[in-house]
N, C-alpha and C positions, 0 to 999 in steps of 0.2 A: 504493500500500500504506500502511496506517496506520502511524504512527510507532512504536507499540508493537511491531507485528509486525516492523518493520525492525530493531529493537533485538535481538529474540530469535532471528532467523534470518539465515543468510548463504547466499548462492548462489554456486556456482562452476561454471564450464563443465564438462560431463561428456564430451560427444563433439562433434567438429566435422565437419560434412559440407558443404564448400564455404562458402556464405554463411550456412548455417543453424547456429545454435548452440543446443544443448540444455543444460538445467541440471538439476542433481541437488539434491534437497532434503536438507540435513543435519539431524541430530537437534538438538534444542534444546540450547543450550549449558549451560543450568542443570540438565539431568537428571543425577541422581546416578550415579556410576560403579558398575559391578558390584563387589560385595565378593568378595574372594578366599575360596574355601572352605577352611576349616581342615582340616588333615590329621587323620585319625582315629588316635588313640593306642590301639593294641590293649591295652596294659596298663591304661589307664583304663577301657576297656570291660569287661575281665575283672574288675577290682575292683568296678565298679558292679553287674555281674551277680551277683557273689558276695554283695555286701551285700543285694541284692534277694532272692536265694534264701534267705539266712540269715533275713531278716525274715519271709518267707512261711512257711518250713517249721520255723523254730525259735522266733524271738521272738514271733510272733503266737500260735501254739499255746500257748506257755508262759504268755503274758499272759492268754490266754483261760481256761486251766485253773486258774491260780493267783490271778488278780485278778478278772476279769469274773465267773466263776462264784461266787467268794466274795462278791461284792457283790450279785448278783442271785439267787443260789440258795444262801443261807446254810444251814448245817447244824451242829448241835452235835456231830455225829459225824465228826470230821475224818479218822478212819482209814478211813471208808467212802467210796470213790471212785464218783462217778456219771458215767457216760458219756452225756451228753445226746444225742449223735448217735445212739447205739443206741436211746435212748428214743424219739427222733423217727422212726427207721427200724428197727423191730424185726426186719425180715426181711433186713436188709443182709448179715449173716453167711451167710445161706442162699443168696441169689441172687448174691453176689459169686463171680467165677470166675477171678480173677487176683490177683497180688500185686505191689505197687509200693512201694518204699522202706519196707518193714515194715508196710504198711497193705493191707487188703483193697481190691480194686478190681473193678469190673464193666465188662466190655467188651460194650456193647450190640449191636454188629454182629457177625454171624457171620463167620468167616474164610473168605470165599467161595473165595479162590485156593487154600486148603489144605484145602478141604472133603473129609472122608472119605466122605461120602455122594454118590453120583451123582444128578444131577437126573433126574426121570422123563422118559423119551423120549416126548414128545407129538407125535402126528401131526396129526390134525384133530379138532375137537370134534364131538359128536353132537347136532346141533340138535333133532332130533325127540325124543330122550330128554330133553333139557333142557326142551323145551316141555311134555312130559308131566309132568315133576316140578314145573314152575312152575304148571301147571294144578291139580295135586294140592294144592299149597301154598295156593291160593286157597280150597280147601275147609276149610282149618284156619287161620283168620285169627289165632288166638291163638298159633300156633307159628311161630317164625322158624327155618327150616332152613339147614343148610350141607351140601352133598352133593358128593362127588367120586367119580367112577367112571373106571377105566382098564382097557382091554382089552389083555391080554398079546399076543394074536395080531395085531391091527391097530395097536396103540398109539394108538387113538382114545380120546377122553376126554369126560366130561361134567362141567361145573363150574357149580355153583349156590352162590354165596357161599362158595366153597371157601377163599378167602384171608382171610375174616373171622376175627377172634380170638374164641374161645369158651372158657368154663371147661372144663378137661380132665376133671374128676372122676376116676374110677378108670382112665380110658384113659391117664392119665399113667404108669401102671405099665408101658406098652410101652417108653418110653425108659429107665425104671429097669431093666427086664429086659435091654435091649440093653447098657446100661452094665455090668451084672453080668457078662455073657458076654465083653465086651471085657476086663474085669478078670481073668476066668478065663484068657483067652488070653494075657494079659500075665504070668501066673504070680503074681498078687497074691491071688487067692482060689481056693478049691477047692470043688467041689460036695459033696465028702464031709466037709468040716469041720463041726464042731458049733458051735452058737451058743445060749446060754441065753436064755430068755424072762424078762427082768427087768421090774420095774414101769415102768421108763423107756420101754419099747417098747409096753407094753400100752395099747391104745386102743380106743375105741368104733367103732361103725359095722359095716361088713360083715366077715364072717369069724368063726370060732369060736375062734381062737387066744387071743382076749381072755379066754376063760373057762377056759383051761388053768392048771395049777399053776405057781406061781412057780418060776423057775430050771429048769423042764423044758427039755431040750435038743432041738434040731432041726437037721438038716443043712441046708446052704444049698440043696441040691436040693429038700428038702421045703418050705422056706420059699418058694422061687421058684415051686413048683407051687401052693402055697396062694395066693400073691399073684395068680396068673393065673386059676386054675380057680375059686377061691372069692372072688376079689377081696379077700383078707384084708388089712386095714389094718395090723394089728400085724406081720404077716410083711413087709409092704412097708417099714415103718419100720426093721425089723431089717436088711433087705437094703440099704436106703439107707445106714444107719449103717456097714455092713460095707464098702461100696465107697468111703466117704469123705464121707458126708452129701450134702445137697442141693448143696453147693458143687461136689462132684465131678461130680454128674449134670449140673448146668448147664454146667460146663466141657466135658463130653463133648458135650452138645447143640450148643454153639457150634462145637466141632471138627468135628462132622458137617456143619456148614453151614446149620443151621436157626436162624432168627432170631425165630420167632413162638411157640416152645414154651419154657416156663419153669416152674420149681418155686419157689414162694414159701413154702410151709408143709408141715409133715408131714401125713400122713394121719390122720384124715379131713379133707379140705379142704371143710368145709361151706359156707364163704363163696365158694368158687369162685375163689380167688386164683391157683391154678395154671392155666395156660392153654395153648392150642395152636390149630391150624387143621386143617381136613380135609385140606388139601394137605400139611402137614407130616407128618401121620399116614400118609398114603398113601406119601409118600417114605420113611418109616421102613420100612414093609412091603415096598416095592419093593426096598430095599437089603438087607433081611434075606434076601429070596428070590432076588434076581437080581444081586447084586454079590459076586463071589467074593473080592474084595480087602478087603471090609468085615468079614465074619465067615467063619470056617471052616465047612465042610460039617457037622461034628459039632455046632457051636454052633447052626447053622440048624435041624438036625433036632431038637435038644433044645427050642429055642424053639417050634417048631411042634407038638411033642409036648404042651407045656403048652397052647398056644392052641387045640389041637384038642379039649381036654377042658373048656372053659369051661361051667359049669353053667347060666348064664343064656342060654337059647335063645329068649327071648320077643321079641327085637327083629329084627335083620336076618334071623336064621336062620328066624324064623317066616314070612317071606315067600318063602323059597326053595322050589324044587321038590323032590319026593321024591328021595332019594338024593344030594343035593348035600352036599358037604363044606365046612365053614366053619372057618377058622383065624382067631380074632378075640379082641378084648377089649372089654368093655362098660364103661359109666360112667353113674352116676346120682347127682346131688346135689340132686334136687328141682326146681330151676329149669332144669337141663340134663340131657338124656338123650342118650346116644350109643352108637355101636357102630362098630368099625373092624376090617376083616379082609380075607381073601382067599377068594373063592368058587371052588370047583372042581366044576363040574357033572358029572353022570354021563357025558355025551358028551365030556368033556375040555375044555370051555370054561372058561377061567380069567380072573378079573378081580378087581381091587382095588375095594373099596367102603367109603366112610366116610360115615356120616350122623350129624350132630350136630343137636340140636333144642332151642332155647331155648323154654320153655313156662311157663305159670303153675305155681306150686309143686305138684308131684306130679300135675299135670293128665294125665288119661288120653289126651288128644289127642296128646301128644308120642309116646307109644308107638304109637298108631294110625297116626300119620303115618309113623313109621319102618317099620312092618310093610307098609303099603300102598306106600311108596316102594320098599322092597326087592322086593316083588312085581312092580312095574312094571319095575324095572331087570332083574330076572332074566328076565322074559318077553322083554324087548327084546334081551338079550345072547344068549340061547340059541335065538332064533327060527330 
């Protein structure tokens, strides 16, 4: 063994078996010994955490509002306070649905464990119907559809892009209507109470309420009916304001267990910032109709009374057979056309159908696709 190695290592006998001697190799003598771990002082941890929290929630916001903004956003009007966060995120107050330490908060995930809405009971998909819808879609290359169909009797379903997020247009009025009736059941609102039409609520787009006299009064029942049957935007904004604005509607949507439906702006939503999916809409319809714990029977009957009188019958309803009843709500913002509802055929066949279609602005192909898709679905379901 080299001299250097002999200096750094020692060998001692480990075991003896007769004449045979085995040796164990010891660690190097010059290796540093393990340091003893210091005991954690709980008081020190508590003080450090308190200082950190104070810095994050008090010192830094104060410095930002009183020093940083003064340096980079100077203003001669010291009495006017500018909230840069709200300038950067103008819809934050609308989409937030929670409150934390005096600030609005937004919980992106729906509370699945506490969801008020039941998931749709799906059996097996209908591949033949899905194939027919996909073949139809090839005939309309400028239209990107989303379709969901669910059969009450067999629980079979058809899904074509049903989980893709689309602009909701006026179909967003379905969750607004549901939230209204939950507020009524909670004793917070009454269908008989009056609400004045002020300039704050008057808005363009669909509906004739925008042309009515200022401060004219309407019952919540009348506003809800106009919101659904005429798709009145002014009535919708009045209803949303009465139940607690978009904040309340978004919180309700999360409580229902839906994660892909959301309100970002008041009506009319011409830019399509409010969004949903075909499957979310189908789940709403399913729970209105088939979940006794979600809404009372009287609320369900009133909702379907409105949805049975929708004046726009040019989409899914145009593809149904004679005598079929349709409880639904339509939506149209130019680039997206859609319809969602429950079909009840004369023979008793009942199914949920949602069709959303992205299209070139106001292109007639979107309407044609929905009508033809509805015809295919109806013939398949009632055969």
